[in-house]
C-alpha positions in Angstrom: 5.6 24.9 8.3 2.9 22.4 7.1 0.5 21.5 9.8 0.7 17.9 8.7 4.2 17.6 10.1 3.7 19.6 13.3 2.0 19.1 16.6 1.1 22.2 18.6 3.7 24.2 16.5 6.5 21.7 17.2 7.9 20.0 14.1 7.9 16.2 13.8 11.4 15.0 12.9 10.7 11.9 10.9 7.0 12.3 9.6 8.1 13.6 6.1 10.7 10.8 5.8 8.1 8.1 6.6 5.8 9.7 4.1 8.5 9.7 1.4 9.3 6.0 2.1 5.6 5.1 1.8 5.2 6.9 -1.5 8.5 5.5 -2.9 7.5 1.9 -2.1 4.1 2.4 -3.5 5.4 3.8 -6.9 8.1 1.2 -7.2 5.7 -1.7 -6.5 3.3 -0.4 -9.2 6.0 0.1 -11.8 8.0 -3.1 -11.2 5.8 -5.8 -9.6 2.1 -5.3 -10.3 1.6 -7.1 -13.5 3.9 -10.2 -13.2 2.6 -13.5 -12.0 5.5 -15.5 -10.6 5.5 -19.1 -9.4 6.9 -20.9 -6.3 7.2 -24.6 -5.9 5.6 -25.7 -2.6 5.9 -29.2 -1.1 2.8 -31.3 -1.7 1.0 -28.4 -3.4 3.4 -28.2 -6.3 3.8 -25.0 -8.4 1.8 -22.1 -6.8 1.3 -18.8 -8.7 1.6 -15.4 -7.0 1.9 -11.7 -7.9 5.4 -10.6 -7.9 4.5 -7.3 -6.3 3.7 -9.2 -3.1 7.5 -9.2 -2.2 7.5 -5.4 -1.6 4.1 -3.8 -1.7 3.1 -5.0 1.8 5.8 -2.8 3.1 3.5 0.1 2.4 1.0 -1.4 4.8 3.6 -1.8 7.4 4.5 1.8 7.1 0.8 2.7 7.1 0.6 0.9 10.4 3.5 2.8 11.8 2.0 6.2 10.7 -1.3 5.5 12.2 0.2 4.2 15.4 2.6 6.9 16.0 1.1 10.0 14.3 -2.6 9.2 14.3 -5.3 8.5 11.6 -5.4 12.2 10.3 -1.7 12.2 9.4 -1.9 8.7 8.0 -4.9 10.0 5.9 -2.7 12.8 4.5 0.0 10.3 3.5 -2.6 8.1 1.8 -3.8 11.1 -0.3 -0.2 11.8 -1.2 0.2 8.2 -2.4 -3.0 8.4 -4.3 -1.9 11.6 -6.1 1.5 10.0 -6.8 0.0 6.9 -8.4 -2.3 9.0 -10.5 0.7 11.0 -11.7 2.5 7.8 -12.4 -0.3 6.5 -14.6 -0.5 9.9 -16.5 3.2 10.1 -17.0 3.4 6.5 -18.2 0.6 7.1 -20.7 2.3 10.3 -22.1 5.8 8.8 -22.4 4.7 5.6 -24.0 2.4 7.5 -26.4 5.2 9.8 -27.6 6.5 8.9 -31.1 9.8 7.2 -30.9 12.8 8.4 -32.8 13.5 6.5 -36.1 16.8 5.0 -34.8 15.4 4.1 -31.4 14.4 0.4 -31.4 13.1 -0.2 -27.8 9.6 1.0 -28.2 8.0 -2.5 -28.2 9.8 -3.3 -24.9 8.9 0.0 -23.4 5.2 -0.6 -24.4 5.3 -4.0 -22.6 6.9 -2.7 -19.4 5.4 0.8 -19.0 2.3 0.7 -21.1 -0.4 0.4 -18.5 -3.8 -1.1 -19.3 -6.4 1.4 -18.1 -8.4 -1.2 -16.2 -5.3 -2.2 -14.3 -4.5 1.4 -13.4 -8.1 1.9 -12.2 -8.1 -1.3 -10.2 -4.7 -0.4 -8.6 -5.8 3.1 -7.6 -9.2 1.9 -6.2 -7.8 -1.0 -4.3 -4.9 1.0 -2.8 -7.2 3.9 -1.8 -9.9 1.7 -0.2 -7.5 -0.9 1.4 -5.2 1.8 3.0 -8.1 3.7 4.4 -9.6 0.6 5.9 -6.3 -0.4 7.3 -5.8 3.0 8.9 -9.3 3.0 10.3 -9.1 -0.4 11.8 -5.7 0.4 13.2 -6.9 3.6 14.9 -10.1 2.0 16.2 -8.3 -1.0 17.6 -5.8 1.2 19.4 -8.7 2.8 21.3 -10.3 -0.6 22.1 -7.0 -2.0 23.4 -6.0 1.3 25.1 -2.7 1.2 23.3 -1.7 -2.2 24.4 -1.0 -5.3 22.3 0.3 -3.6 19.2 0.6 -6.9 17.4 -3.2 -7.4 17.5 -3.9 -4.2 15.6 -1.0 -4.4 13.1 -2.1 -7.9 12.1 -5.8 -7.3 12.4 -5.8 -4.1 10.3 -3.7 -5.8 7.7 -6.0 -8.8 7.6 -9.0 -6.5 6.8 -7.2 -3.8 4.8 -5.3 -6.3 2.5 -8.5 -8.3 2.2 -10.3 -5.2 0.8 -7.3 -4.4 -1.4 -7.1 -7.9 -3.0 -10.9 -8.3 -3.3 -11.0 -5.0 -5.3 -7.8 -5.3 -7.4 -7.7 -8.8 -8.8 -11.4 -9.0 -10.1 -11.4 -5.5 -11.3 -8.0 -5.8 -13.1 -8.0 -9.3 -14.4 -11.4 -10.9 -14.4 -11.9 -12.1 -18.0 -8.6 -10.7 -19.2 -6.5 -12.7 -21.7 -4.5 -15.4 -19.9 -6.4 -15.0 -16.6 -9.0 -17.8 -16.0 -11.4 -17.4 -13.2 -9.5 -20.1 -11.2 -6.3 -18.2 -11.6 -7.9 -14.9 -10.5 -9.3 -16.5 -7.4 -6.1 -18.4 -6.6 -3.9 -15.4 -7.0 -6.3 -13.2 -5.0 -6.3 -15.5 -1.9 -2.6 -16.3 -2.2 -1.8 -12.6 -2.3 -4.0 -11.9 0.7 -2.4 -14.7 2.7 1.1 -13.8 1.8 0.5 -10.1 2.6 -0.9 -11.0 6.1 2.1 -13.5 6.5 4.5 -10.7 5.7 2.9 -8.5 8.4 3.2 -11.3 10.9 6.9 -11.8 10.0 7.6 -8.1 10.1 5.9 -7.6 13.5 9.3 -7.4 15.4 10.5 -4.8 13.0 7.2 -2.8 13.4 7.6 -2.9 17.1 11.2 -1.6 16.9 10.3 1.2 14.4 7.2 2.2 16.3 9.1 2.4 19.7 12.0 4.3 18.2 9.7 6.9 16.5 7.5 7.4 19.6 10.7 8.1 21.7 12.2 10.4 19.1 9.0 12.3 18.4 7.7 12.4 21.9 4.2 11.5 20.7 1.8 8.6 20.9 -1.5 9.6 19.2 -4.9 8.3 20.2 -7.8 9.2 17.8 -10.5 9.8 20.4 -12.0 12.9 18.7 -10.9 12.2 15.2 -13.1 12.8 12.2 -12.6 9.5 10.3 -13.9 10.6 7.0 -11.3 9.8 4.2 -12.4 12.7 2.2 -10.1 15.3 3.4 -6.3 15.8 3.6 -6.0 18.4 6.3 -5.0 17.4 9.8 
């Protein structure tokens, strides 16, 4: 059995399922929500733009927090690399499928290009932002668990998201949209900070859910990892 799903030869019951959920949310967020700017009407402030992916992508950070809290940084790192590989394959597959010549009687190529035709700079921005943001999130989460001696889970779930999502947004939006058609500097900055604030807000709202999932997994797995002797380099996938 893969060492990433075991501890001392004993299999973890739910690690692979948590990994699958993480990768699924990551891929669906990139396919469905990454490129659309939606708008919400706020009292006093009026119409306020935000990236549509904000509705679901932050769930990957919640799952990342659960992974680090329950299984430790090394196994969270393994999942982040799995997610990175999945996003790279998504980008490659999208490019190949969109580039294939359509059949003469198939009339949906233009719509397919719009929906699945990914701009290379957006793909690059997404991969870089995800990779850096997730690793920062996991690192801060693991370090804060040591500082707090495992107490006050909410401080590290919110604190790690505050930093990790900040890194994610600071990389993604300037790299993907600065100077792009339809994206003014003001819009990039507005969406960047709105995304960051909403992601952190999601983490706060989902804190009771995180507590419940973390508690259930720790009981089910019989484990509560502390990264006291962990090598925190991101450049490995082995546990």
